[in-house]
N, C-alpha and C positions, 0 to 999 in steps of 0.2 A: 733260850727258852728252857725252863726247867720241865722235866718230864711230868711232874705233878700238875703243872699249870695246864698242859694240853689234855692229859687223860684223866685228871682228877686224882684225888688222894689214894684211891684204891690201887691204881696202877703203880704209884710211887711206893706204896706199902709192899706190893708184890715184888718189885725190883729190890727193895731194901731187904725183904725176907730172903730172896734168892741169893743176894750178895752175902748175907750173914750165914746162910746154909753152906755156901761155897767156901767161905772162910773157915767154918768149923770143920768141913770135910778135909781141907788142905791141912789144917792144924792137926787133925786126928791122924792123917796119913803120915805127916812128918814125925809126929810123936811115936808112931808105931815103927817107923824106919830107923830113927836115930834115938839113942838112949838120952834120958833127961840130963844126966850128969856129965855129958861130953864136954871136953875143953873147948874154949872159944876157937883157938887156932886149928884144932883137929876138925871141929865142925865146919869152919870155913874151907879147910882143905877138902873135906868130903863134898861140900856144896860145889866146889870148883871141879872136882872129878865128875860129879853128876852133870854139871853144865857142859864140860868137854864131851862127855859121852852123848849127851843130848844133841850137841852140835854135830858130832860124828854121825849119829843116826840120821839127822836131817840132811846132811851132805850125801850120805849113802842113798837115801830115798830120792834126792834130786838127781843123782847119777843114774838111778833106775828109770827116771822119767825123761831123761835127756833124749832118747830116740823118738819120743812122742813129739817133741818140739822141733825135731830135725826133718820131719816128714816132707815139708815143702821147701827145704833149704837148697836142694839141688835143681830146682826148677829155674830155667833161664827164660828171659824175655826175648823171644825171637819174633 
């Protein structure tokens, strides 16, 4: 079922406008971070470095949350 069928055209328009605004924000952020005349290979390398850094931050955050998930791990069934 398409969103517009259930909620009407107004909701579909709001979703469409939100998606367009998000795309413009991402494009503007990327354009501010990376110069326009960057080479294709250098650009891909920078995106790779950004991706690896993002994964590293994600793993670091998970390692900080690990004790929360181990609270009941040492409980035995007696």
